[in-house]
C-alpha positions in Angstrom: 0.0 0.0 0.0 1.3 3.5 -0.7 1.8 6.0 2.1 -1.3 6.8 4.1 -2.0 9.7 6.5 -1.6 9.0 10.2 -5.4 9.6 10.6 -6.0 6.6 8.3 -3.7 4.2 10.2 -5.5 1.5 12.1 -4.2 -0.4 15.1 -2.8 -3.7 13.8 -1.2 -2.2 10.7 2.4 -3.2 10.0 4.9 -0.6 9.0 6.9 -1.5 5.9 9.4 1.4 6.0 11.2 3.0 9.0 9.4 6.1 10.4 11.7 9.0 11.5 11.0 12.1 13.5 11.1 15.4 11.7 14.6 15.8 13.1 15.7 12.5 11.6 15.6 10.3 14.7 14.3 6.8 14.3 10.7 6.6 15.7 9.5 3.2 14.6 11.4 0.5 12.7 10.2 -1.4 9.7 8.0 -4.4 10.6 6.5 -2.8 13.7 2.8 -3.6 14.3 1.0 -0.4 15.3 -0.8 -0.2 18.6 -3.3 2.4 19.6 -0.7 4.3 21.7 1.7 4.4 18.7 -0.8 6.4 16.7 -0.8 9.0 19.5 3.0 9.0 19.3 3.0 9.6 15.5 0.6 12.5 16.0 2.7 14.0 18.8 5.7 14.0 16.6 3.7 15.6 13.8 4.4 12.7 11.4 2.2 13.2 8.4 2.3 9.8 6.5 3.6 6.3 7.0 3.9 3.3 4.7 2.0 0.2 5.8 1.2 -3.3 4.4 -2.0 -3.5 2.4 -3.7 -6.0 4.7 -4.6 -4.8 8.1 -4.4 -7.1 11.1 -7.5 -7.5 13.3 -6.9 -5.6 16.5 -6.8 -8.5 19.0 -5.7 -8.3 22.6 -2.2 -9.7 22.8 -2.0 -13.3 23.9 -0.8 -13.8 27.4 2.3 -15.9 27.7 1.9 -19.2 29.4 3.5 -19.7 32.8 4.5 -22.8 34.5 4.4 -23.4 38.2 7.6 -23.0 40.2 7.9 -25.4 43.1 8.7 -24.2 46.6 8.5 -20.5 45.4 6.3 -18.5 47.8 4.2 -16.0 45.9 2.6 -13.0 47.7 -1.1 -12.4 47.1 -1.6 -10.9 43.6 1.9 -11.4 42.5 2.8 -13.4 39.3 5.5 -16.1 39.2 7.8 -13.6 37.4 7.4 -11.1 40.2 8.2 -13.8 42.7 11.3 -14.8 40.8 12.4 -11.2 40.4 12.0 -10.6 44.2 14.1 -13.6 44.9 16.8 -12.4 42.4 16.8 -8.9 43.8 17.1 -10.4 47.3 20.4 -12.1 46.3 21.7 -8.8 44.9 20.7 -6.9 48.0 22.1 -9.6 50.3 25.6 -9.4 48.6 25.4 -5.6 48.5 24.8 -5.4 52.2 27.6 -7.8 53.0 30.1 -5.7 51.0 28.6 -2.5 52.6 29.3 -3.9 56.1 32.8 -4.9 55.1 33.5 -1.4 53.7 32.2 0.2 56.8 34.5 -2.0 58.9 37.5 -1.1 56.7 36.8 2.7 56.9 36.9 2.4 60.7 40.2 0.5 60.9 42.2 1.3 57.7 44.3 4.0 59.4 45.6 1.4 61.9 45.3 -2.0 60.3 46.2 -3.5 56.9 43.5 -3.5 54.3 41.9 -7.0 54.1 42.2 -7.0 50.4 41.5 -10.8 49.8 38.4 -10.7 51.9 37.3 -7.5 50.1 38.0 -9.1 46.7 36.0 -12.2 47.6 33.0 -10.2 48.6 33.2 -7.9 45.6 33.3 -10.9 43.3 30.2 -12.3 45.0 28.4 -9.0 44.4 29.6 -8.8 40.8 28.1 -12.3 40.2 24.7 -10.7 40.8 25.4 -7.9 38.4 22.9 -9.1 35.8 20.2 -7.8 38.1 21.8 -4.4 38.7 20.5 -1.4 36.8 22.1 1.9 37.6 18.8 3.9 37.5 16.6 1.3 39.1 18.6 -0.2 42.0 18.2 1.2 45.4 19.6 -0.1 48.7 17.0 -1.5 51.1 17.9 1.0 53.8 20.2 4.1 53.8 21.2 5.8 57.0 22.5 9.3 56.5 25.8 8.6 58.3 26.4 5.6 55.9 26.5 7.8 52.7 30.3 7.2 52.1 29.9 3.4 52.3 27.0 3.3 49.9 28.8 5.6 47.5 31.7 3.2 47.5 29.8 0.1 46.8 27.5 1.7 44.2 30.5 3.3 42.5 32.2 -0.2 42.3 29.2 -1.7 40.6 28.8 1.2 38.2 32.5 1.4 37.4 32.5 -2.3 36.5 29.6 -1.7 34.2 31.2 1.3 32.5 34.4 -0.5 31.9 32.3 -3.3 30.2 30.2 -0.8 28.2 33.3 1.1 27.0 34.9 -2.0 25.6 37.9 -2.1 27.9 39.7 -5.5 28.3 38.1 -7.9 30.7 41.2 -7.8 32.9 40.3 -4.2 33.7 36.7 -4.7 34.8 37.4 -6.0 38.3 40.2 -3.5 38.8 37.8 -0.7 37.7 35.4 -2.0 40.3 38.1 -1.9 42.9 38.9 1.7 41.8 35.2 2.6 42.4 35.1 0.8 45.7 38.3 2.4 47.1 38.3 5.8 45.4 37.2 7.7 48.6 39.0 5.6 51.1 41.0 8.7 52.0 37.9 10.1 53.7 38.7 7.7 56.5 41.4 10.1 57.6 39.2 13.2 57.2 37.2 14.6 60.1 33.7 13.1 59.8 32.2 16.4 61.0 33.6 18.1 57.9 32.2 15.4 55.6 28.7 15.9 57.1 28.8 19.6 57.6 25.5 21.1 56.3 26.8 24.6 55.8 29.5 25.8 53.3 33.0 24.8 54.2 35.6 27.4 54.9 38.7 27.6 52.8 40.8 25.6 55.2 38.0 23.1 55.7 37.7 22.6 51.9 41.4 22.1 51.6 41.3 19.4 54.3 38.4 17.6 52.6 40.3 17.7 49.3 43.2 16.0 50.9 41.2 12.8 50.9 42.6 12.1 47.4 46.3 12.1 48.6 45.3 10.3 51.8 43.7 7.6 49.7 46.7 7.1 47.5 48.9 6.9 50.6 46.7 4.3 52.2 46.7 2.1 49.0 50.3 2.6 48.0 51.5 -0.7 49.5 48.4 -2.8 49.1 48.9 -5.9 46.9 46.3 -7.4 44.6 45.3 -4.0 43.2 47.1 -2.4 40.3 48.5 1.1 40.1 45.4 2.3 38.3 43.3 1.7 41.4 45.7 3.8 43.5 45.7 6.5 40.8 41.9 6.5 40.7 41.9 7.4 44.5 44.3 10.2 43.7 42.9 11.5 40.4 39.1 11.0 40.5 38.6 14.8 41.0 40.9 15.8 38.2 39.3 17.4 35.1 40.1 17.0 31.4 40.8 20.8 31.2 43.2 20.9 34.1 40.8 22.6 36.5 40.6 19.7 39.0 42.6 18.7 42.0 45.0 17.8 43.6 47.5 18.0 40.7 45.6 19.9 38.0 46.3 17.1 35.5 44.9 17.3 32.0 43.5 14.8 29.4 45.7 11.8 28.9 47.6 12.5 32.2 44.5 11.1 34.0 44.3 7.3 34.3 41.3 5.9 32.6 40.1 4.2 35.8 40.0 7.7 37.4 37.9 8.9 34.4 35.5 6.0 34.8 35.2 6.5 38.6 34.7 10.3 38.2 31.5 9.6 36.3 30.2 6.9 38.7 31.1 9.0 41.7 29.3 12.1 40.5 26.2 10.2 39.6 25.9 8.4 43.0 27.1 11.3 45.1 24.2 13.4 43.7 21.5 10.7 43.6 22.1 9.5 47.2 20.5 11.3 50.1 22.8 13.0 52.4 22.2 14.4 55.9 22.0 17.9 54.6 20.6 17.3 51.1 17.9 15.4 49.4 18.6 12.9 46.7 18.5 14.4 43.2 16.7 13.2 40.2 18.9 10.7 38.3 17.7 12.1 35.0 18.7 15.7 36.0 22.0 14.3 37.3 22.6 12.7 33.9 22.0 16.0 32.2 24.5 17.7 34.5 27.1 15.0 33.8 26.5 15.5 30.1 27.2 19.2 30.6 30.4 18.3 32.4 31.6 16.2 29.4 32.4 19.5 27.6 35.9 20.0 29.0 35.5 18.3 32.5 34.7 14.6 32.1 35.7 12.1 29.4 33.1 12.6 26.7 33.2 9.0 25.4 32.6 7.6 28.9 29.8 10.1 29.6 28.0 9.4 26.3 28.3 5.6 26.8 27.1 5.9 30.4 24.1 8.0 29.5 23.1 5.9 26.5 23.3 2.6 28.4 21.6 3.7 31.6 18.6 5.2 29.7 18.2 2.2 27.5 14.9 1.2 29.2 12.1 -0.7 27.6 8.9 1.1 26.6 6.3 0.7 29.4 8.9 1.4 32.2 7.0 3.1 35.1 8.2 6.5 36.2 7.4 9.3 38.6 7.5 12.9 37.3 8.7 15.9 39.2 5.1 17.1 39.6 4.2 13.9 41.4 2.3 12.2 38.6 3.0 8.6 37.6 3.3 7.4 34.0 5.3 5.2 31.7 8.0 5.7 29.1 6.6 5.2 25.6 9.4 6.4 23.4 13.1 7.5 23.9 14.8 9.6 21.2 18.4 8.4 21.4 19.6 12.0 20.6 17.8 13.2 23.8 17.9 10.1 26.0 17.1 11.9 29.3 13.9 13.4 28.0 11.7 10.6 26.7 8.0 10.8 25.8 5.8 9.5 28.7 2.2 8.6 28.9 0.5 10.1 32.0 -3.1 9.8 32.8 -4.0 9.0 29.2 -2.0 11.9 27.8 1.4 12.0 26.1 3.9 14.3 27.7 7.0 15.2 25.6 9.7 16.0 28.1 11.8 17.5 25.3 9.2 20.2 25.0 8.0 20.5 28.6 11.4 21.4 30.1 9.9 22.3 33.5 9.2 18.7 34.0 11.6 15.8 34.5 11.6 12.2 35.6 12.2 11.9 39.4 12.6 8.2 39.7 12.0 4.8 38.0 9.3 2.8 39.8 10.4 -0.8 40.3 
């Protein structure tokens, strides 16, 4: 069939040619079967015509997949088997997360006086990495977060995310676990900084800021003689606040002078530092934080790492439930890969284009 106007398209029609947005982004791929919601998306993007197959498919409700019983799996009232399995999986991820969190807390309290138990740390980090398939940067949340435990959560989350970034960026497999170690230990120098300064709710004085910034050199010193980690992990502790343009600290390094582990950890650290709640500051929207990280990629952060991180973390399936900044709940229905932090969402039967409605943003992903 030749091109037809969007008004003529019926649910069940199959697209025979890719449909692009007016700006050239791919909206729907060839072969997609049109659903009622897709027609609204076409209209919202001001698409005039599409090419569909001549025969239209009767609009039937999609067939529900068959499920088989799972023995000895308790299912809460109203939950499906898949939900029960997911709860079990998430429980394993959270269990290993909490074990590593407790170990990190113990290490922070003793590292200045006792050797780092690196083998025990590596064993528990590997146990957590084994659950990585169930970890999504935007979706995962610890079961409980106490304000005073911020540094420990930031360490464990940065380890998971640094491992992922190393994978996504195509670094050799031998670097993945070391990148995770770099994320886990990047702020270990804070163990030698006055906790009152780290938790201070008011702006730091010049001298106080200088002391807090020394956590980078303290961290390198603490890790200098630790075996089973490579020099890149030590340099990540020293360099994760350096900037590509030389404006960072402590050494004002530039570009290639900064180890790539430090560049990875810098992105993971900023993301989790801003999305975790602190004693003196609420957690920020992960989508707004991604936009701030993108802005930092122009001269401050490694642009390839930033672009890869944003593209991968926002690669969510259509139908993902979200909460908007105005409190309304909805679901993602289309993500333009050129504007991944501002997808189209369906809210209360209406389509909200976050690329146009800039005063709104996604506050959180609803698990």
